[in-house]
N, C-alpha and C positions, 0 to 999 in steps of 0.2 A: 504492500500500499504506499503510496507516494504521499509527501505532506500536502499537497494541493487537495487531495480528497479528503484528508482528516481535519484541516481547519478551515472553518468556513469564516469569511469575513462579515461583520456586521455592517450592513450598507446604511443605516439612519441611527445610530445609538439612541436616540430619544425614542424611538419606537420600541425600546426595548428596556428603558429605563426602570418600568414598573415590576420587570421580571427580576432584576437584581438589585434594586433598593427598596427597603422596607419602609413605609413611613411610620412615623413614631407614632406610638399610641397616645389618646388624649388621656388623660389623669382624670379619675370620678373626683366627685366633689369630695368623698369621705377619705381619699389620699391626699388630697390637698390639706384638709382640714388636720389630717393626723401628722403632717410633717412638723408643724410648729409644736404640737405636743411631744414627739419623739425627740426633738433637738432640747425640750425644756428635760426631758429624763435623761439624755447624756450629760448636759449642763451640772445637773444637781448629783450626778456621779461621779463627775469630774471635781467636782468642790469636795464631795465626801473623800475621795482618792488624796487630794491635797490637803486636809485634816488629818489624814492617816485613819479614818475610819472604815478599815477594809480587811479582809483576811485574805491570807494567799491562798491559792488553788490549792497547795498541798492541805492547808488545814481543813478545806471544806470537803475535798475527797475524801481525807481520812474520817471527818465525822459522818460522811455518807457512808462509807464502807462499814463503820461501826454500827449506823442504825441498821443497815442492811444485813447483817450478822445476827441481829436481835431476834 
């Protein structure tokens, strides 16, 4: 098989644009309203970390393992 039969040119790229590019989905109102709330949760968590109000992952997993063994 020669290369001219394997590769076919696109004569008009605009006519094939919808086949190659997906349009971005429009976010629902619920998703848009949730964004500021999620950012607030992240901000609160960041402040807790800055104040040292957290436990290491090792501590949490050890406690979970102990609870699971009971």
